[in-house]
N, C-alpha and C positions, 0 to 999 in steps of 0.2 A: 783424756778427751775422747768422747765417743763420737764417731762420724756415722752418718747415714749414707745408704746407698740409693741413689736416684734412679739408676737404670743399669741393666746387665746387657752387655754386648757380647754375644756367646758365638763362637765358631762351631760348627757342627762337627768338623773333622779335627778335634783335639786329641793328643796322645793319651793313652790308658783308658780314660772314660770319655766316650763320645758326647758331644754337646747336647744331643737329644736326651741322653740318660741324665745329664746334669741338669737340663731344664726340667724334666720330670721329677728329679729329686727335689729341686727347689720348690717346685709347685705342690707336689703331693706328699713327699716324705717329711718336708720341712714345713709344709703348709704356709708357704709365703706367697700370697698373691697380690700384694700392694706394690711390689716391685716390677716394673715393666722389663720384659726380656725381648730383645731383637736377635734373631738368629741370622748368622751370615754363614753362607755355604756355596761351595762350587757344586753341590748337588742340586740340580735345578728341575727336576722332574716334578710334575703336578704332585704325584704321590709323596715325594720328599717334602714339599711344601706342606701338605696336608698333615703328615705325621708331626712335623715341627709345631704346627699351630695346635694340633690336637693334644700335643704334650705340654702345651702351656705358653708357647711363645706368643707374644702380641704382635709380632710382624716377623716375616721371613724374606731376607734380602739375598739375591743370588749374586755370585761373582761372575765375571767382573762386574763391578758396580761403579756408578759415578758418585763421587764423595759429596756433591752438592745434594743428590737424592737421599743419601744416607743422612745428612744433616736434617733435611726436611722431615724424613721419617722419624728421627730421633725427637724432633721438636713436636711432631704430632702426637706421638706416643706419650711424651711428658705432659703435653697439654691435656690429654685425656685423663692421665693418672692423677693430675692435680686439681681436677674439677670438683 
């Protein structure tokens, strides 16, 4: 049974290959543009957010975060991706 991916929730600071590189690889090397990517990170400078979004993330959420806000952002990104 083949399953589809609706959304990728990706932390920037993961071991070995950082989340920015993973996001870039998904978007550009694998040419996957139809799956929304939400980045989560403790890196919260404006330049960090810009890099994440420029590398293909659909949203960038900084830690610490409110779970209700994350849920709303997930729903918003999914709503846009299934229009």
